[in-house]
C-alpha atoms as a printed R data frame, in Angstrom:
    type eleno elety resid chain resno       x       y       z
1   ATOM     1    CA   UNK     A     1   0.753   2.554  11.362
2   ATOM     2    CA   UNK     A     2   2.098   6.000  11.942
3   ATOM     3    CA   UNK     A     3   3.460   4.756  15.711
4   ATOM     4    CA   UNK     A     4   5.275   2.151  13.815
5   ATOM     5    CA   UNK     A     5   6.539   4.309  11.336
6   ATOM     6    CA   UNK     A     6   7.841   7.094  14.218
7   ATOM     7    CA   UNK     A     7   8.806   4.127  15.991
8   ATOM     8    CA   UNK     A     8  11.335   2.707  13.102
9   ATOM     9    CA   UNK     A     9  12.782   6.226  12.331
10  ATOM    10    CA   UNK     A    10  15.518   5.565  14.835
11  ATOM    11    CA   UNK     A    11  16.963   3.103  13.824
12  ATOM    12    CA   UNK     A    12  17.985   4.621   9.701
13  ATOM    13    CA   UNK     A    13  20.607   7.190  10.148
14  ATOM    14    CA   UNK     A    14  19.801   8.488   6.889
15  ATOM    15    CA   UNK     A    15  16.043   9.724   8.214
16  ATOM    16    CA   UNK     A    16  14.832  12.349  10.659
17  ATOM    17    CA   UNK     A    17  11.195  13.117  12.127
18  ATOM    18    CA   UNK     A    18   9.778  16.874  11.005
19  ATOM    19    CA   UNK     A    19   6.714  15.987  13.168
20  ATOM    20    CA   UNK     A    20   3.532  14.150  13.040
21  ATOM    21    CA   UNK     A    21  -0.467  14.712  11.966
22  ATOM    22    CA   UNK     A    22  -3.522  13.768  13.782
23  ATOM    23    CA   UNK     A    23  -7.488  14.952  12.675
24  ATOM    24    CA   UNK     A    24  -8.151  18.014  14.409
25  ATOM    25    CA   UNK     A    25 -10.231  17.580  17.658
26  ATOM    26    CA   UNK     A    26  -8.283  14.096  18.604
27  ATOM    27    CA   UNK     A    27  -7.199  13.658  21.670
28  ATOM    28    CA   UNK     A    28  -3.087  13.564  20.438
29  ATOM    29    CA   UNK     A    29  -3.216  16.908  18.695
30  ATOM    30    CA   UNK     A    30  -0.792  18.962  21.039
31  ATOM    31    CA   UNK     A    31   0.473  15.924  23.834
32  ATOM    32    CA   UNK     A    32   4.676  15.684  22.489
33  ATOM    33    CA   UNK     A    33   5.433  12.622  20.160
34  ATOM    34    CA   UNK     A    34   7.513  11.092  22.962
35  ATOM    35    CA   UNK     A    35  11.141   9.750  23.514
36  ATOM    36    CA   UNK     A    36  13.131   9.455  22.264
37  ATOM    37    CA   UNK     A    37  12.109  12.604  19.867
38  ATOM    38    CA   UNK     A    38  12.376  15.834  22.109
39  ATOM    39    CA   UNK     A    39   9.539  17.043  24.029
40  ATOM    40    CA   UNK     A    40   8.634  20.204  21.970
41  ATOM    41    CA   UNK     A    41   7.847  17.816  18.771
42  ATOM    42    CA   UNK     A    42   3.946  17.419  19.558
43  ATOM    43    CA   UNK     A    43   1.610  15.893  17.276
44  ATOM    44    CA   UNK     A    44  -0.141  18.482  15.091
45  ATOM    45    CA   UNK     A    45  -3.251  18.927  12.677
46  ATOM    46    CA   UNK     A    46  -2.223  21.404  10.449
47  ATOM    47    CA   UNK     A    47  -0.941  19.952   7.717
48  ATOM    48    CA   UNK     A    48   0.980  22.824   5.514
49  ATOM    49    CA   UNK     A    49   3.640  23.924   7.992
50  ATOM    50    CA   UNK     A    50   5.068  20.345   8.642
51  ATOM    51    CA   UNK     A    51   4.800  19.740   4.953
52  ATOM    52    CA   UNK     A    52   7.006  22.817   4.234
53  ATOM    53    CA   UNK     A    53   9.502  21.261   6.870
54  ATOM    54    CA   UNK     A    54   9.651  17.858   5.720
55  ATOM    55    CA   UNK     A    55  11.381  16.107   2.193
56  ATOM    56    CA   UNK     A    56   8.657  13.342   2.297
57  ATOM    57    CA   UNK     A    57   5.501  13.153   3.447
58  ATOM    58    CA   UNK     A    58   4.649   9.398   4.882
59  ATOM    59    CA   UNK     A    59   0.978   8.926   4.509
60  ATOM    60    CA   UNK     A    60  -1.433   6.222   6.122
61  ATOM    61    CA   UNK     A    61  -4.992   7.573   6.783
62  ATOM    62    CA   UNK     A    62  -8.505   7.242   5.287
63  ATOM    63    CA   UNK     A    63  -9.303   8.231   2.135
64  ATOM    64    CA   UNK     A    64 -11.479  10.849   3.881
65  ATOM    65    CA   UNK     A    65  -8.261  12.546   4.494
66  ATOM    66    CA   UNK     A    66  -5.898  12.270   1.556
67  ATOM    67    CA   UNK     A    67  -7.010  15.001  -0.635
68  ATOM    68    CA   UNK     A    68  -5.833  18.000   2.266
69  ATOM    69    CA   UNK     A    69  -2.594  15.478   2.641
70  ATOM    70    CA   UNK     A    70  -1.589  15.691  -1.089
71  ATOM    71    CA   UNK     A    71  -2.267  19.445  -1.628
72  ATOM    72    CA   UNK     A    72  -0.759  20.259   1.563
73  ATOM    73    CA   UNK     A    73   2.492  17.814  -0.226
74  ATOM    74    CA   UNK     A    74   1.793  20.267  -3.082
75  ATOM    75    CA   UNK     A    75   1.978  23.420  -1.564
76  ATOM    76    CA   UNK     A    76   4.722  22.222   0.369
77  ATOM    77    CA   UNK     A    77   7.088  21.197  -2.082
78  ATOM    78    CA   UNK     A    78   7.511  18.256  -0.412
79  ATOM    79    CA   UNK     A    79   7.266  14.201  -1.845
80  ATOM    80    CA   UNK     A    80   4.726  12.096  -0.593
81  ATOM    81    CA   UNK     A    81   4.556   8.411  -0.087
82  ATOM    82    CA   UNK     A    82   1.230   6.845   0.180
83  ATOM    83    CA   UNK     A    83  -0.096   3.961   1.589
84  ATOM    84    CA   UNK     A    84  -3.561   4.664   2.609
85  ATOM    85    CA   UNK     A    85  -5.927   1.708   0.478
86  ATOM    86    CA   UNK     A    86  -9.736   1.492  -0.354
87  ATOM    87    CA   UNK     A    87  -9.206   4.237  -2.609
88  ATOM    88    CA   UNK     A    88 -11.644   4.961  -5.125
89  ATOM    89    CA   UNK     A    89 -10.899   6.536  -8.878
90  ATOM    90    CA   UNK     A    90 -11.226  10.151  -7.741
91  ATOM    91    CA   UNK     A    91  -8.382   9.700  -5.377
92  ATOM    92    CA   UNK     A    92  -6.321   8.248  -8.050
93  ATOM    93    CA   UNK     A    93  -7.265  11.603 -10.088
94  ATOM    94    CA   UNK     A    94  -5.752  13.317  -7.506
95  ATOM    95    CA   UNK     A    95  -2.503  11.627  -6.899
96  ATOM    96    CA   UNK     A    96  -2.388  12.333 -10.783
97  ATOM    97    CA   UNK     A    97  -2.904  15.443 -10.684
98  ATOM    98    CA   UNK     A    98  -0.633  15.944  -7.526
99  ATOM    99    CA   UNK     A    99   2.434  13.777  -9.901
100 ATOM   100    CA   UNK     A   100   2.605  16.534 -12.398
101 ATOM   101    CA   UNK     A   101   4.321  19.062  -8.952
102 ATOM   102    CA   UNK     A   102   5.955  16.463  -6.929
103 ATOM   103    CA   UNK     A   103   7.407  13.312  -6.419
104 ATOM   104    CA   UNK     A   104   4.602  10.780  -5.813
105 ATOM   105    CA   UNK     A   105   5.001   6.872  -4.883
106 ATOM   106    CA   UNK     A   106   1.736   5.022  -3.979
107 ATOM   107    CA   UNK     A   107   2.120   1.281  -2.842
108 ATOM   108    CA   UNK     A   108  -0.886  -0.551  -1.794
109 ATOM   109    CA   UNK     A   109   1.681  -2.532   0.472
110 ATOM   110    CA   UNK     A   110   5.153  -1.426   1.697
111 ATOM   111    CA   UNK     A   111   6.416  -4.448   2.531
112 ATOM   112    CA   UNK     A   112   9.442  -5.412   0.707
113 ATOM   113    CA   UNK     A   113   8.298  -9.062   0.604
114 ATOM   114    CA   UNK     A   114   4.601  -8.149  -0.982
115 ATOM   115    CA   UNK     A   115   6.628  -5.776  -3.881
116 ATOM   116    CA   UNK     A   116   8.319  -9.140  -5.021
117 ATOM   117    CA   UNK     A   117   5.519 -11.562  -4.354
118 ATOM   118    CA   UNK     A   118   4.123  -9.393  -7.235
119 ATOM   119    CA   UNK     A   119   6.587  -9.738  -9.153
120 ATOM   120    CA   UNK     A   120   6.497 -13.405  -8.692
121 ATOM   121    CA   UNK     A   121   3.027 -13.724  -9.114
122 ATOM   122    CA   UNK     A   122   2.835 -11.271 -12.225
123 ATOM   123    CA   UNK     A   123   5.782 -14.101 -13.960
124 ATOM   124    CA   UNK     A   124   3.607 -17.010 -13.016
125 ATOM   125    CA   UNK     A   125   0.204 -15.665 -14.895
126 ATOM   126    CA   UNK     A   126   2.233 -14.930 -17.884
127 ATOM   127    CA   UNK     A   127   3.803 -18.232 -18.011
128 ATOM   128    CA   UNK     A   128   0.556 -20.716 -16.806
129 ATOM   129    CA   UNK     A   129  -1.408 -19.094 -19.038
130 ATOM   130    CA   UNK     A   130  -5.650 -19.077 -18.508
131 ATOM   131    CA   UNK     A   131  -5.849 -22.513 -18.272
132 ATOM   132    CA   UNK     A   132  -4.667 -22.169 -14.817
133 ATOM   133    CA   UNK     A   133  -7.372 -20.908 -12.467
134 ATOM   134    CA   UNK     A   134  -6.012 -17.776  -9.796
135 ATOM   135    CA   UNK     A   135  -7.390 -17.343  -6.606
136 ATOM   136    CA   UNK     A   136  -6.447 -14.884  -4.655
137 ATOM   137    CA   UNK     A   137  -6.878 -15.117   0.115
138 ATOM   138    CA   UNK     A   138  -5.738 -12.335   2.393
139 ATOM   139    CA   UNK     A   139  -7.003 -12.042   6.193
140 ATOM   140    CA   UNK     A   140  -6.738  -8.936   8.631
141 ATOM   141    CA   UNK     A   141  -7.501  -8.169  11.923
142 ATOM   142    CA   UNK     A   142 -10.944  -7.871  12.599
143 ATOM   143    CA   UNK     A   143 -11.244  -4.035  12.359
144 ATOM   144    CA   UNK     A   144 -10.039  -3.995   8.759
145 ATOM   145    CA   UNK     A   145 -13.191  -2.531   7.268
146 ATOM   146    CA   UNK     A   146 -12.055  -2.182   3.399
147 ATOM   147    CA   UNK     A   147 -12.116  -5.726   1.373
148 ATOM   148    CA   UNK     A   148 -10.484  -7.435  -1.303
149 ATOM   149    CA   UNK     A   149  -7.282  -5.898   1.059
150 ATOM   150    CA   UNK     A   150  -5.578  -3.554  -1.267
151 ATOM   151    CA   UNK     A   151  -2.607  -6.199  -1.187
152 ATOM   152    CA   UNK     A   152  -5.068  -8.175  -3.097
153 ATOM   153    CA   UNK     A   153  -6.131  -6.662  -5.494
154 ATOM   154    CA   UNK     A   154  -2.579  -5.226  -6.929
155 ATOM   155    CA   UNK     A   155  -2.232  -9.172  -6.805
156 ATOM   156    CA   UNK     A   156  -4.639  -9.426  -8.890
157 ATOM   157    CA   UNK     A   157  -3.703  -6.586 -10.749
158 ATOM   158    CA   UNK     A   158  -0.437  -8.213 -10.884
159 ATOM   159    CA   UNK     A   159  -1.786 -11.286 -12.443
160 ATOM   160    CA   UNK     A   160  -3.836  -9.435 -14.955
161 ATOM   161    CA   UNK     A   161  -0.846  -8.281 -16.288
162 ATOM   162    CA   UNK     A   162   0.408 -11.177 -16.619
163 ATOM   163    CA   UNK     A   163  -2.048 -12.394 -19.122
164 ATOM   164    CA   UNK     A   164  -2.563  -9.172 -20.726
165 ATOM   165    CA   UNK     A   165  -5.842  -8.053 -19.758
166 ATOM   166    CA   UNK     A   166  -7.554  -6.271 -17.850
167 ATOM   167    CA   UNK     A   167  -8.301  -7.018 -13.597
168 ATOM   168    CA   UNK     A   168 -12.079  -5.019 -14.095
169 ATOM   169    CA   UNK     A   169 -13.379  -7.270 -16.573
170 ATOM   170    CA   UNK     A   170 -11.840 -11.022 -14.905
171 ATOM   171    CA   UNK     A   171 -12.348 -10.153 -11.339
172 ATOM   172    CA   UNK     A   172 -14.686 -12.481  -8.841
173 ATOM   173    CA   UNK     A   173 -15.814 -11.648  -5.677
174 ATOM   174    CA   UNK     A   174 -18.674 -12.185  -3.128
175 ATOM   175    CA   UNK     A   175 -19.527 -15.731  -4.335
176 ATOM   176    CA   UNK     A   176 -22.762 -17.184  -2.586
177 ATOM   177    CA   UNK     A   177 -25.281 -19.894  -2.916
178 ATOM   178    CA   UNK     A   178 -25.802 -21.305  -6.084
179 ATOM   179    CA   UNK     A   179 -23.442 -20.045  -8.824
180 ATOM   180    CA   UNK     A   180 -22.632 -21.273 -12.804
181 ATOM   181    CA   UNK     A   181 -19.389 -23.352 -12.997
182 ATOM   182    CA   UNK     A   182 -15.904 -20.794 -12.884
183 ATOM   183    CA   UNK     A   183 -15.686 -18.708 -16.063
184 ATOM   184    CA   UNK     A   184 -11.949 -19.318 -17.235
185 ATOM   185    CA   UNK     A   185  -9.137 -17.072 -16.913
186 ATOM   186    CA   UNK     A   186 -10.888 -15.519 -14.000
187 ATOM   187    CA   UNK     A   187  -9.246 -14.381 -10.838
188 ATOM   188    CA   UNK     A   188 -11.395 -14.922  -7.338
189 ATOM   189    CA   UNK     A   189 -10.823 -12.850  -4.450
190 ATOM   190    CA   UNK     A   190 -11.400 -14.180  -1.224
191 ATOM   191    CA   UNK     A   191 -11.904 -11.977   2.508
192 ATOM   192    CA   UNK     A   192 -10.948 -13.173   5.938
193 ATOM   193    CA   UNK     A   193 -11.192 -11.368   8.840
194 ATOM   194    CA   UNK     A   194 -10.241 -12.163  12.790
195 ATOM   195    CA   UNK     A   195  -8.276 -11.792  15.358
196 ATOM   196    CA   UNK     A   196  -4.906  -9.156  15.162
197 ATOM   197    CA   UNK     A   197  -3.656 -10.717  11.969
198 ATOM   198    CA   UNK     A   198  -1.261  -8.082  10.327
199 ATOM   199    CA   UNK     A   199  -2.026  -9.311   7.209
200 ATOM   200    CA   UNK     A   200  -1.591 -13.045   5.131
201 ATOM   201    CA   UNK     A   201  -2.045 -13.109   1.376
202 ATOM   202    CA   UNK     A   202  -2.255 -16.754  -0.506
203 ATOM   203    CA   UNK     A   203  -2.337 -16.512  -4.666
204 ATOM   204    CA   UNK     A   204  -3.185 -19.881  -5.624
205 ATOM   205    CA   UNK     A   205  -3.026 -20.996  -9.194
206 ATOM   206    CA   UNK     A   206  -4.406 -24.256  -9.701
207 ATOM   207    CA   UNK     A   207  -4.220 -26.562 -12.780
208 ATOM   208    CA   UNK     A   208  -5.203 -29.616 -13.807
209 ATOM   209    CA   UNK     A   209  -3.815 -32.123 -11.340
210 ATOM   210    CA   UNK     A   210  -1.512 -29.727  -9.588
211 ATOM   211    CA   UNK     A   211  -1.410 -26.645  -7.815
212 ATOM   212    CA   UNK     A   212   1.084 -23.713  -7.051
213 ATOM   213    CA   UNK     A   213   0.934 -20.879  -4.197
214 ATOM   214    CA   UNK     A   214   3.053 -17.779  -3.174
215 ATOM   215    CA   UNK     A   215   2.195 -17.222  -0.454
216 ATOM   216    CA   UNK     A   216   3.525 -14.097   2.530
217 ATOM   217    CA   UNK     A   217   2.604 -13.719   5.958
218 ATOM   218    CA   UNK     A   218   3.377 -10.399   7.682
219 ATOM   219    CA   UNK     A   219   4.191 -11.144  11.693
220 ATOM   220    CA   UNK     A   220   3.542  -7.517  12.658
221 ATOM   221    CA   UNK     A   221   3.179  -4.085  11.529
222 ATOM   222    CA   UNK     A   222   6.748  -3.378  11.124
223 ATOM   223    CA   UNK     A   223   7.585  -4.706   8.039
224 ATOM   224    CA   UNK     A   224   5.381  -2.079   6.229
225 ATOM   225    CA   UNK     A   225   6.894   1.073   8.503
226 ATOM   226    CA   UNK     A   226  10.164  -0.687   7.314
227 ATOM   227    CA   UNK     A   227   9.182  -0.180   3.710
228 ATOM   228    CA   UNK     A   228   7.915   2.956   3.717
229 ATOM   229    CA   UNK     A   229  10.602   4.369   5.425
230 ATOM   230    CA   UNK     A   230  13.140   2.762   2.645
231 ATOM   231    CA   UNK     A   231  10.837   4.346  -0.053
232 ATOM   232    CA   UNK     A   232  10.917   7.819   1.755
233 ATOM   233    CA   UNK     A   233  14.506   7.865   1.832
234 ATOM   234    CA   UNK     A   234  14.223   6.545  -1.676
235 ATOM   235    CA   UNK     A   235  11.758   9.192  -2.914
236 ATOM   236    CA   UNK     A   236  13.208  12.561  -1.041
237 ATOM   237    CA   UNK     A   237  14.645  14.852  -4.046
238 ATOM   238    CA   UNK     A   238  13.385  12.393  -7.190
239 ATOM   239    CA   UNK     A   239  12.053  14.364  -9.787
240 ATOM   240    CA   UNK     A   240   7.854  14.853  -9.682
241 ATOM   241    CA   UNK     A   241   6.314  12.015 -11.253
242 ATOM   242    CA   UNK     A   242   4.643   8.533 -10.197
243 ATOM   243    CA   UNK     A   243   6.484   5.906  -8.584
244 ATOM   244    CA   UNK     A   244   5.595   2.583  -7.036
245 ATOM   245    CA   UNK     A   245   8.330  -0.048  -4.728
246 ATOM   246    CA   UNK     A   246   9.406  -2.032  -7.779
247 ATOM   247    CA   UNK     A   247  11.565   1.418  -8.768
248 ATOM   248    CA   UNK     A   248  12.865   1.417  -4.790
249 ATOM   249    CA   UNK     A   249  13.899  -2.074  -5.413
250 ATOM   250    CA   UNK     A   250  14.992  -1.441  -8.624
251 ATOM   251    CA   UNK     A   251  12.755  -4.175 -10.555
252 ATOM   252    CA   UNK     A   252  12.970  -3.502 -14.112
253 ATOM   253    CA   UNK     A   253   9.516  -2.314 -15.459
254 ATOM   254    CA   UNK     A   254   8.125  -4.464 -17.569
């Protein structure tokens, strides 16, 4: 994702690349970022100076790396777009603290299409009611380590909002062997891993005698890069607080 974001920056005249970060000890540290950027722009491992030089940081890393990035953003007074998934409650608490002093936009998926899909899922869940079963399936490349995907969980949360329930109370995962009948109102998840799939998500609403499918198919990572950069341009110089991709698209908060 870092490479995809860097590659997409020259296409947006609003943006300029301040630098790029890799973990300390990585073979890329110290190397030039590459054309069309000047040779003097190299990959570093120190968050602090980059945060000071930036209006917005864009974080697509791993949960273990998030705390250092948030600390640097707060110290450097830089806004931050967070696309990292697999976060635990303690990470969300860190993000809440950071949002008291800087603008933070967190998204499980920065695709504009997925942002709109989540709104459609919420509306459908609200309109159809608990009589319709909801199943969410997702397919990702063989190297993805977290499941269900952050996007699948975000879509499940959207469905739960539509029904005015908490996802944690109605989530079904990892069915195996003989199971009791499906509980009414629950939201099921299925995760597939294989090949080089960038990310396919399907939300199935199954009623008596009819079904509705809402789906989003990601053909490449460029869509996430473009969305993240649109979010970064929008977030620059915003007041401290938490923001979402809905805000970027101008979708009204429910």
